[in-house]
C-alpha positions in Angstrom: -68.5 -72.7 -48.4 -66.8 -69.5 -49.6 -64.0 -70.6 -52.0 -61.7 -67.8 -50.8 -62.0 -68.6 -47.1 -58.7 -69.5 -45.5 -56.8 -69.2 -48.8 -53.7 -67.1 -48.9 -53.9 -64.4 -51.5 -50.9 -62.3 -52.4 -51.7 -59.0 -54.2 -48.9 -57.0 -55.8 -50.0 -53.4 -55.9 -52.5 -53.5 -53.0 -51.9 -50.0 -51.6 -54.3 -48.1 -53.9 -56.8 -48.2 -56.7 -57.9 -51.5 -58.1 -55.3 -53.4 -56.1 -56.7 -52.0 -52.8 -60.2 -53.0 -54.0 -59.0 -56.5 -54.6 -57.3 -56.7 -51.2 -60.5 -55.5 -49.4 -62.7 -57.9 -51.4 -60.6 -61.0 -50.7 -60.3 -60.1 -47.0 -64.1 -59.7 -46.8 -64.4 -63.1 -48.4 -62.3 -64.6 -45.6 -58.9 -64.9 -47.4 -55.6 -64.2 -45.7 -54.3 -61.3 -47.8 -50.6 -60.5 -48.2 -50.8 -56.9 -49.4 -47.6 -56.0 -51.3 -46.5 -52.5 -52.4 -43.8 -50.0 -51.9 -45.9 -47.5 -49.8 -45.6 -48.9 -46.3 -47.9 -46.2 -44.8 -50.7 -47.0 -47.3 -50.4 -50.7 -46.6 -50.5 -50.2 -42.8 -53.6 -48.1 -43.3 -55.2 -50.9 -45.3 -54.3 -53.5 -42.7 -55.7 -51.3 -39.9 -59.1 -51.7 -41.4 -58.9 -55.4 -42.2 -57.7 -58.0 -39.7 -57.0 -60.5 -42.5 -54.6 -58.2 -44.3 -50.8 -58.5 -43.7 -48.8 -55.6 -45.2 -45.5 -56.4 -46.9 -43.6 -53.3 -48.2 -41.1 -54.0 -51.0 -40.2 -53.1 -54.5 -42.0 -55.8 -56.6 -39.6 -55.3 -59.6 -36.6 -56.5 -57.6 -35.6 -59.9 -59.1 -35.4 -61.8 -55.8 -38.6 -60.4 -54.2 -41.1 -62.7 -56.0 -39.3 -66.0 -55.2 -39.0 -64.9 -51.5 -42.7 -64.1 -51.3 -43.8 -67.3 -52.9 -41.4 -69.4 -50.8 -42.3 -67.6 -47.5 -46.0 -66.9 -47.9 -47.1 -69.9 -50.0 -49.9 -68.0 -51.8 -52.8 -70.0 -53.3 -53.7 -67.0 -55.4 -51.3 -64.4 -56.8 -52.7 -61.2 -58.2 -50.4 -58.9 -60.2 -52.0 -55.5 -60.5 -49.2 -53.1 -59.8 -48.0 -50.6 -62.4 -47.0 -47.1 -63.1 -49.1 -44.2 -64.3 -47.8 -43.6 -67.8 -46.5 -40.3 -69.1 -49.1 -38.6 -71.3 -48.1 -36.7 -74.4 -48.3 -37.0 -78.2 -46.0 -39.8 -79.4 -43.6 -37.3 -81.0 -43.1 -35.5 -77.7 -42.3 -38.5 -75.6 -38.7 -39.5 -75.2 -37.9 -43.2 -75.6 -37.4 -43.4 -71.8 -40.9 -42.0 -71.3 -42.5 -44.1 -74.1 -41.0 -47.4 -72.7 -41.7 -46.6 -69.0 -44.6 -49.0 -68.8 -42.6 -51.8 -70.3 -39.7 -51.2 -67.9 -42.1 -51.4 -64.9 -45.4 -53.3 -65.6 -43.9 -55.8 -68.1 -40.8 -56.3 -66.1 -42.8 -56.9 -62.9 -45.0 -59.4 -64.7 -41.9 -61.2 -66.0 -40.2 -61.6 -62.7 -43.3 -62.7 -60.9 -44.5 -65.2 -63.5 -40.9 -66.6 -63.7 -40.9 -67.0 -59.9 -44.3 -68.7 -59.9 -43.1 -71.3 -62.4 -39.6 -71.7 -61.0 -40.4 -71.9 -57.2 -42.9 -73.3 -58.2 -46.3 -72.3 -56.7 -48.3 -75.3 -55.5 -50.5 -77.4 -57.8 -54.0 -75.8 -57.9 -52.7 -72.3 -57.4 -53.9 -69.3 -59.5 -52.0 -66.4 -60.9 -54.1 -63.4 -62.1 -52.4 -60.9 -64.3 -54.2 -57.5 -64.6 -53.8 -56.1 -68.1 -56.1 -53.4 -69.5 -58.9 -52.9 -72.0 -56.4 -50.6 -73.7 -54.5 -53.6 -74.9 -57.5 -54.2 -77.3 -58.4 -50.6 -78.3 -55.3 -48.6 -77.6 -54.8 -45.5 -75.4 -53.9 -42.2 -77.2 -50.9 -40.3 -76.0 -50.0 -43.0 -73.5 -46.8 -44.0 -75.2 -46.1 -47.8 -75.0 -48.9 -48.4 -72.5 -51.3 -50.3 -74.7 -48.5 -52.5 -76.1 -47.2 -53.2 -72.7 -50.6 -54.3 -71.5 -51.0 -56.6 -74.5 -47.6 -58.1 -73.7 -48.8 -58.9 -70.2 -51.7 -60.8 -71.7 -49.4 -62.7 -74.0 -47.0 -63.5 -71.1 -49.9 -64.9 -69.0 -50.7 -67.2 -71.9 -47.1 -68.2 -72.3 -46.9 -69.0 -68.6 -49.9 -71.2 -68.9 -48.3 -73.2 -71.7 -45.2 -73.7 -69.5 -47.3 -74.8 -66.5 -49.2 -77.3 -68.6 -46.0 -78.7 -70.3 -44.4 -79.2 -66.9 -47.5 -80.5 -65.2 -47.4 -77.8 -62.5 -51.1 -77.4 -62.1 -50.9 -73.6 -62.0 -53.8 -71.7 -63.7 -52.7 -68.4 -65.2 -55.3 -65.8 -66.1 -55.3 -62.3 -67.5 -58.0 -59.8 -66.8 -58.6 -56.7 -68.9 -60.6 -54.1 -66.9 -62.6 -51.3 -68.5 -61.1 -47.9 -68.1 -62.2 -46.3 -64.9 -61.5 -42.7 -63.9 -61.4 -43.7 -60.2 -57.8 -44.8 -60.5 -54.6 -42.8 -61.2 -54.0 -44.6 -64.5 -57.6 -44.4 -65.5 -57.7 -40.7 -64.7 -54.8 -39.8 -67.0 -56.3 -42.2 -69.6 -59.6 -40.3 -69.5 -57.7 -37.0 -69.8 -55.9 -38.3 -72.9 -59.0 -39.7 -74.6 -60.9 -36.5 -73.9 -58.1 -34.3 -75.3 -57.9 -36.2 -78.5 -61.7 -36.2 -78.9 -61.8 -32.4 -78.2 -64.3 -32.8 -75.3 -64.1 -32.3 -71.5 -63.0 -35.1 -69.2 -66.5 -35.0 -67.7 -68.1 -35.5 -71.1 -65.7 -38.4 -71.9 -66.4 -40.0 -68.5 -70.2 -39.7 -69.1 -69.7 -41.6 -72.4 -68.1 -44.5 -70.5 -71.4 -45.2 -68.8 -71.5 -47.0 -65.5 -68.2 -46.6 -63.6 -66.1 -49.7 -62.7 -65.2 -49.2 -59.0 -62.4 -50.8 -57.1 -65.0 -52.6 -55.1 -66.7 -54.1 -58.2 -63.2 -55.0 -59.5 -62.3 -56.8 -56.3 -65.6 -58.8 -56.1 -65.0 -59.9 -59.7 -61.6 -61.2 -58.9 -62.9 -63.1 -55.9 -65.5 -64.7 -58.2 -62.9 -65.6 -60.8 -60.5 -67.1 -58.3 -63.2 -69.3 -56.9 -64.2 -70.7 -60.2 -63.3 -74.3 -61.3 -60.0 -74.4 -63.2 -61.7 -74.9 -66.6 -63.7 -71.7 -66.1 -60.8 -69.6 -64.8 -58.2 -70.1 -67.5 -57.5 -67.7 -70.4 -58.3 -64.0 -70.7 -61.3 -62.1 -69.4 -62.8 -58.7 -70.0 -64.0 -56.9 -66.9 -66.7 -54.2 -66.9 -69.2 -53.0 -64.4 -71.6 -55.7 -65.7 -69.2 -58.6 -64.8 -66.3 -60.6 -66.0 -66.6 -62.5 -69.3 -64.2 -64.7 -71.3 -62.4 -62.8 -74.1 -63.4 -64.2 -77.4 
């Protein structure tokens, strides 16, 4: 039987890019998807194409929103993929506000949702999947605090797992680091930054990346990960077009 069938999966950042790919993949696998984002129209468009998707428009960084979603929707799987497109410029041309933008959004969002998952708490056996980035391992030129913020998300997921284990909550917290893909807004600006530093065109840089990670491949990988036994789903994972593998 499909492990996702009849499970409730809440996806924060489901309106576009990788989040939308995850929502579509979980719905195709038979999960009841709670699609969360600020863009109501994009969510309604998503729900119009998938009977198992329920749109929920809200600001995911608002402190009380996560607890309300967990209490009202009772998700078996919570996916945190939302984030901003970072300002791109040389470090000396970024103001502190611009440099720290990813921390104030992506890291803050991760903190409030992980806190809610532990404090509500989510039910034993539930999963939380935090989407970080491959940039947390190799950096991202001219993206300000983006790489550090993505590394912090990975550390926060590990910290949350420690707390779950200490309190016997039975929640599995996983971080996933996708390969850069130019098919998303964040990936597109990242490709532009890398290409600029290397002195090549965006097309040339994209060609160097090899096979492109699509939102569909991303979503299918998360469905696979969420369906694995707990022992095989904990920790951090690298995600490329070739699949999802534990981070050494």
